[in-house]
N, C-alpha and C positions, 0 to 999 in steps of 0.2 A: 452724821455729816451729810450723807446723800439721802434724799427722799426717793420714793418709788413712784413710778407711773405705771399702773397696772402690773406691778411686779417686775417691770423690765429693767429698771435701773439696777436693782439688786443683782439680777441674773447676769447682766452684762459686765458690771464692774468686777464680778468674780473672775472673769477671764483676765489674764495678765496683759492688759492692753496698753495701759498708759505709762509712759516713761516717767521717772521721778522728776517732780517739779513742773510737769506740763500743766498748762491751764486747760480745763475742760470747757470749751467754748460752746455755749448754747446756740442752737439754730434760731433763725429769725422766727419770732413768735412763740418760741419754746422756752422752757425754764433754763436758767444758766446757773451752774454751780462751779465754784472754784475751790480746790483744796486749800486749807489754811496752812498746811505743812506738807513737806514732801511725802509722796506716797510710799508705802512699805516696799521693801526690796522685792517681795514676791509679785507685787503689782508692777514693778519697774522692769521685770524681766521680759522685755519685748521679744528677745530672741527665742525664748522657749515657746512663744505662741505662734511663731511662723510655721507654715506648712510647706514642705517641698513640692515643687511642681515638676512635670516632665521636662527634662533638660533638652537642649538642642540635639538633634540626631548626630551620632558619630558613626563613621564607617568608611567604606571604600566604594568608589564608583569607577566604572570601566573606561569612560570616554577619554580622559586626558592622556592615557597611555596607549589604548588599543583602538580607539575610535569604533568603527563598525565591525572590526575583525574580532568578534568574540564568539566563543563556543563553549561547550561543556568543559573541555580541558583547560581553557584559559581561566574560567571562573573557578573551577576546582583548585587550580594552582594558587590563585590569589586567596581563596578562602583558607587553604592550608597554611599559606604564608602569614596571614593575619594572626592565626593561632600560634604558629611556631616563633614568630618574631616578638611576641608579647603585645602586639597592638590590640588584639582582642581583649586581653586582660586589662589593658589600659582604658578600654571603653569603646573601641571601634567595633561595633557589632553588626552594622548593616553591610551586606555585600550587594551592591546595586548594579544590575545589568542596564546599561544605557542603550541608546539607539543602535540598531544593527542585529538585534537578537531575532527579529521576525521580518520576513519578506512580503507580508501582506496577504497571504492566502487564507481563504475561509471556506468552510464546507457549505453544503446546501442550506444548513440551518443558521449560517452566519457565524459559526464558531471558528475561532482562530485555529489554523493548522500550521504546525511548525515543521521545519526540516529536521528529521530525526537523525540524519547523518551528522548534523551539527550538535543536536541535542538528543542523544540516545535516551530513550525512555520518556522523552518530552520534557516540558518545563517543570512538571511536578517532580521529576527525578532530580533536577538541579536544585530546586528549592529544598527537597528532602536532604540532599547532600549538605547544603549550607546549614540547615538546621542541625544536622548530625554533628557539626562542629561547634554547636552552641551559639551559632550566629543567626542573624535574621536576613531575609531575602527581599531585595527590591527589584522592581522592573520598570520599564519605560513605555510610554505611549504618547500620543498627541491628541489635543482637543479637537483637531480638524480631521478631514478625510485622509490627509497625507502627513507622515512624520517628517522630521527635518532631513532625514537621509534621502528623501525623494528630491528635495530642492537643493540640498547641499551634500551630494555624495562624497564620501571620503575613500575608504579602502574597499568598498563594494559598490557595484552599480546601483543606480537609483532604483529603489523598490517602491512601487505605487501601493496605495491603499493601506498604509501602515499606521493610520490614525484610527481613532475610536468613534468618530462622529457617526451617529446612527446606531451605535452599539454600546452606549455608555454603561447601562446597568449590566448588559450581557457580558461585556469584557471585564468589568470590575468583579462580577461574580466569578468569572473564569479565573482571574488572578487570585482571588481568595481561595477558590477550590484547589488551585495548584499549590497553594500554601504560601503565597507571597505576603509580605507584611507591610510593604511600602511601594508606592507608585509615584513616579515622576511624570507629570503631564505637561508636555511641551506645547508650543504655540505656533509652529511654522505653518501648519495647515490652517489654524485659526486666523493667523495674520493674513494669509493670502485670500482667504474667503471673506475677510472683513467681519468676522464674528465679534460680538461684544464681550470683552474680557470678563467683566463682573457677572453678567448674566450667564455666560457659558460655564464658568468655573463653579458658580453656585448651583447650576443644573447638575454638574458632575458630582458635587458634594452631596446633593440629594440622591443621586443615583447610587453613590457609595453607601449611604445610609440604607437605602432599599436593598442593595446587595447584601449588606451585613445582616439585615433582618432575615434573609433567606439562608445564608451560609453559617451565621454565627461567628464569623471572623471579622476583623477590622483591618483596614488599610490606612497607614499614614499617608496623607495626601500632600504631595509637593507640587505646588503650582509654579509653572515655569513660563510665564508670559513676559519675562525680562523687565518687569516694572512698567510696561507700556500702558497698562490700564490702572496705574496707581493703586496696587493691591493693598498697600498699607492703610488705605482708607476703608477697606471693606472685607479683607480676606480672613481676619482673625475669627476663629470659630467655624470657618468653612474649610480652609486649608490648615494644615499643621505648620507649614512653612511656605514661603512664597518668595520667588526671585524678585529682587529690587533693581536689577540692572542687567545690561547685556552681558554676554559671555566674557569671563575674565581672560580666556585664552581661546583663540580660533585654531582650526586645523593648520598644522605646519607653521604656526606662529611661535616665536621665541618668547618666553615669559618676560614681562616687562613691568616696571613700576607704574607707568601711567594708568593702565587698566586696573592694577591692584589698588591704587589709591582711589580711582574713580568708583570702583565697586564698593570699597569700604565707605566712602563718603555717602553714597546713595543708599546704603543699607541702614544708615542711622535714622531710623523712624521710631523713636523711643516709645511713643504712646501706643503703637501697634503691637509691641513685643512684650509678652508677659504670659504667665500661667500656662506655658507649654506651646505658645504660638510664636513663630520666629521669622524675622527678616532673614533672607538668604542671599548673601553676596556672591554665591557660586562656589563651585568645588575648589579644593586646594590645589596649588601648584607646587607644593613642597616636594622636593626630591626630583623634579623634572630637570631635563637638560637645560642649562642656562641659569639655574638657580644656585647661588652660592649658599654656604651655611648661614652667613649673616642675613641674606635676603630671606632664606627659609624661616629664620627666627622672627624677622620683621613681619612676614606674612602671618605666622602663627600668632604674634602679638596683636595684630590688627583684628584678626578674626576672633580671637579670644576676648578682647575688651568689648567687641561688638556682640558677644554672646551668639555668634553665628554657628550654623551647622558646620560640622567638621567632616567633610567627605574627602578623604585622601584620593589623589588621582595618579599617584606614582605606581610603578611596578613594584609591588611589595616583595615579590619573590627575589628581586635582584637589588634591592635598596642597600645602601651603605649603613653601617652601624651609626654613623653620624646622623643620617636622615631619620633612622628609627628613633634615636634618642631625642631629636627635636620634636618629632610627632608624638612622643609619649612622655614628655616632661610632665610629671604629675602636678606641679604647682601651676603651670600654664593651663593644663587641662582643667584644674579645679576652678580657675577663674572663668573659663568658658562654660563649665558645667554647673556653676553655682546654683543651688536649688531655689534661690529666689527668682531666677528666670528673667532678670532684667537686662537691659542693654546699657552699655557705656554711653556717656554724653560728653561733648566738649565743654570744659569748664574754664579754660583760659587760653589766650593766644597773645602774650605780651608783645611779641614781635612777629611780623608776618611769617607764617609757616613754622613757628616754634609753638607747638600745641600741647595741651594737657587734656587728657580724657579721664573721667572718673566713672567707675561702675559700682553701684551699691550692691554689696554682698550680703549673704545671710548672716544672722547674728546682729549684734549691736556695735556700732562704731567701726564696722569693717568696710573697707573700700579696696578695689583694684584700681591702679593708676597707670596710665601709659603716657610717658613723655615722648613725644613724636617730633622728630626733626625732619622736616620735608625739604630742607635746604641742602646746598652742596658743600657746606662746611660744618665742622663740629661746633656745637654751641651749648652753653649752659641753659637749662630749662628748669623753672621753679614750679612746684605744686604747692599751693596754699591750702591748709586744712579747711579754712572757712569756705573756700570755693566748692568743697566736696560735701558740705552739710555737716561738717564736724566742728567742734569748738577749737579754739586756738591752743588748747592744752597740748602738752607733749604727746606725740604719737610715735609708735614704733614702725620702722620701715624694713621691708624684706624684699630682696631682689628675686623675682620668680624664676629667672633663667639660671642664675648661679645657685639658687636655693640657699642663700646666705642672708643673715641679718645685717642690715646696714647700720642700725643704731636707733636711738630715740631723738626726736627733734621737736622743738617748740615752733609753733605757727606754720611750719612748712619745711620743704626739703628741696635742695638744688643739686643737680649733678650735670656733668657734661654728657651730651648725647652725640654720637658720631653722625656724620652726614647721611641723610636718607636711611635713618635707623630709628629705633625706639628702645626705651628702657621700660621694662614691665615690672611693676611693684605691687605689693600688697601693703596696706596701711591699717594699723589698729590704733584707733583713737577714741575720742569721746563724742558720742552722738549729740548733735545740737538739739535744742528744744523744738517742739512742734505744737500743733493744736489738735485736740481730739474733739470730734463732733459725734454726738450720740443721737440715734433715732429714738424718739419716745413715742412714736406712733405704733400701730399694730401691723404696718405694712411689711411684707417680707422683702420687697424691693423698693425701698424708700427714695424720696427726693430730699437731698440736703440743700437747703436754700440759703444758708448763711456762711458759706465757706469763704473765708477772707484770706487775701494775700497782700502783703505789703509791697510786693513787686511782681511784675509779670515774669513768668519763667516756667521751667520744668520743675515739678514737685514730686517728691516721693509720697505716695498715698498707700497706706496700709489699710486694707479692708477687713474688718472683723465680721465673721459670719459663722453660721452653723449649717452643716449638711449631714443629716442623720441617715442618708442613703448609703448605698454600696458603690455608687459610681459618681463621677464628677457631675455637678449641676452647672448650668450656665445662666448668665444674665448679661445684659448689655450695660455699659457705663457710658455716659455722655456728659461732657463738661460744656455748659452754656450751649451755644449753637454749633459746636464742633461735631465731627463725625462720631457715630456710635461704634464702640468696640465690644465684641463678645469676650467676656472674661470667664474662665473656667474655675470652678470652686470644688476642689477635691473633697472626699468624705472627711468628716471630722470625728467620726466615731459614734455620735448620737446627736439628737436634735437639740440638746442643751449643752453641748460641748462647742466652745467657740475658739476658732483659730483665725489666723490672718493670711491673706495673700497680698501681694504688692503689685502696683502698677505705677508707671510714670505718667503724669497728667500735666497738661499745659494750662496754667491758670492765668487769668487776667489780674491786673492790679485792682484791688478793691474786693467787691463781693461777687462770688461765683455760685452757680447752681450746678450740683452734681446729681444726675438722675440715674437711677438703676431701673431696669425693666426686665420682665421675664422674656425669655426667648421662646418663640413658638415651638411647641412640641417638646419642651424641656421643663422639668420641675425646677423652680427657682430656689436658690439657697435663701436662708433667712439672714439678711444683711443687717447688721446692728450698729456699726460705727465706722468712722474714718479717722485715721491719724494722718495729718498733712504736715510735711516738713519740706523746707526749701532746699534746693541745691543751688546756692547763690551764684556759682560760676556760670549758670545758664541764664541769669536774669537779664532782662532787656526792657524795652519800652514799646508801647504802641504809638503809632503815628496817626493822630486823629485829625481829620479835616474839619476846619472851622465851619464851612458851609454845610457839610453833610452830616457831621457828627459820626462819620463812619471811619473805619480803620484802613490804612494801607494793607493790602492783602495779596498774597500769591495764590492764584486760583487752584483749588483742589489739592493743596499741599504738594504741588508739582515741584520737582527739582530741575527741570529742563532749562538749560541756558536759553536766553532770549525770551523767556516767558514775560509778558508785559504785566507790570504791577497794576492793580485796580483798587477801588474802594469797596468795602463790604461791611456789613454789620459787625461790630466789634464782638469777638468771642474769646479772646485770649489765646487763640491757637498759635502753634509754633510758626505758622505761616504769616502771622501778624505781629510777631515779637522780634524787634530789631535791637541789635547791639550797636551803640554809637561808639566806635573805637577812637582811641587817641589819634589815629591817622585820618580821622574825618570820614571814615566809611560808615555806611549803614548796612549791617550784616544780618541776614536771615538764614536760619538753619545752621548757623555756625560757620558756613563756608561760601555763601553766595552773597555778593555785594549788589546793592542798588546801583545801576549802571546807566549812563546815557548811551543809548544804542549806537554802536559803530562810531564812537567818539563824536556824536552829532552835536552841532552847535547852533542849529536853526530851530525856529519855532516848529512844534509838532514832533520833535525827536521823541521816540518812545523811551519811557523809563522801564528798564527791564532788570532781570537778575542775571548775573554772570559770575563765573568763578572769580574770586577776588584776586587781583593781579597788580595792585599798587598803582593803577592808572589814575590820572587826574580826573577822568570822567567818572570815577567811582568815589570821588570825594565831595563832601557836601558841607555847606556852612549854614548853621542855624542862626537866623538874624533876629534882632530884637523885636521886629514888627510881626514875627510869626511866619515869615517866609523861609523857605529852604532853597538855597541856590546851589547849582552844580558848579564846582570849582573850575571846570574846563571852560564852560560857556558863559557862566554868570546868569543863566536863565533860571527861572523859578520852577519848582515842582508844582504841577498844575493838574487839577481834575478836568479832563477834556470837556470843552464846551460848557464849562461852568455847571455841569450836571451833578446831581447829588444821589442818583440811584445806585443801588447795588450793581456792580459790574462796570461802572464808569472807569475807563482806562486812564492811566496817568502818563503825562507827557511833560516836556519842557516848553516853556513859553516866556515871552518877555514879561518881566515883572510889572504888574499893573495895579497892585494894591487890592484886588478883589479877594473876597473871602475864599474862593475856590483855590487860592494860592497860599492860604494860611493854615498852619498846622501846629499841633501841640504834641510834643514828644513826652509821653508820660507813662 
């Protein structure tokens, strides 16, 4: 049935890659084969071929409860409580010292010197104590000369020179020799000094590798530049996790929904999160004063569907049984810690702020679903199986918080969700079909040139590979002209044993090119095939200019309100994929609307992105002549100055019939 190309077809098809009934779609210029009958059950067992990746970190961090008032006794107390409460057994293994542990002294050789009245025996002693409890130890520093406590003192006076600039490798070696496993690297000094985020953190990552070569230990790197340098575009493979937004809670601030929602929204960067690399919306507020039980559960639901790091910030030694039970609910944690390592994505919003999120889980036909009501009134919300990438066949539903089965339902499920709350579910259904692309070349990191999609949107991509080594290997993946992401490929047992890891990728409608490339200094895995499956609820369209043949684009995947739209070469990126809602909105990223700046109605008004708010200035009419008019002003979407170059900004202008005002939504 299948022929061989240098023996590679036979070897690859032996791996249980292709789901029953899937077409094996040939690449451009390569042979195409289609099975004449469904594949055998052993070949259909996609779930058995998946390999687990490092899950998002779980643990406890000192800042939200103790701020800079930490010492040996505080940390010992919290480590003890993590164990005695059962949180450690539930997976909370990191004990992270945040800002305040060090007052900035160094010796003549530049080595950090700590106050041993606060830390008897020094920092190695506290790391050893944490390890004695079966836990892992984390510590804090800043990328600049000063840490955040210098600029924003809380419970201790400002301490100068608490950053690591000028001592990157030296300090990282020191942390490793002390026995720490994790380091959070803040950005207060870096921001004040005007350092470049990407260059600085990549320099720190290189210093960490150099330090590990000396000590033989490894540090998990947590980049904390608050999303200001757009780390989702470049941080995977350099950091293990990276902050995507500003702090969810400031000193002496009461926890609130506004920042919780903002940090959740800004953390949804699905192409960047995979294979042990995670978007970080900040530490948890669960159990803090001002947080009710319902709000604690909502917070955990948001962070779990996002696959976010879970770093508790409450006082574990004094928490209530209710708080402990919320933090340790095993089914909620299983969604967060799912070994496929992917992020949830928004798949529906039938009415403003009644949202559905779906997260692809390990196995076949498994999804986590969050029904999220951001309004002030209870409302019914429906999840449709087809939006999740499942068939419309009956699927079973289970409530993660109550840990009870809800039943089996055809096509979808509807339930009432309280105001400003969420219902968190797991769904077991039937996986929809996809397309499998085989590499018949001898390249270990091939280019797949014929990857087709019937719609633009976020796709599930399973990558089949072999890694006969003993450590993870890395390669970059790039779709069309989008950003490159470093993907980690764990060992598969031998050079002829093939397994899969998964990523979420944004594809354009039509033909796409998916390129893999070796990472400098790393042995590449042998990449053999892709399986591509749609998540239809994410589908949208590109808005293509008639004059330029370029796409409406949000520069560098930024989420920042008031970012002006532009045109750029079409690549199928999420920043170029728009959902045209029944309300007349053009929505990018799932929650930002194309907006006439400041309700402008005059020529030259900037066309920007802004939080969707039902404003008339966020509603658009597609006309039969190809123009797109803003409903508030009646003015046309216009490529400024009739220019056609990349980076041309979009504005509103009196409709004049010129081609720079004509668009195709496809």
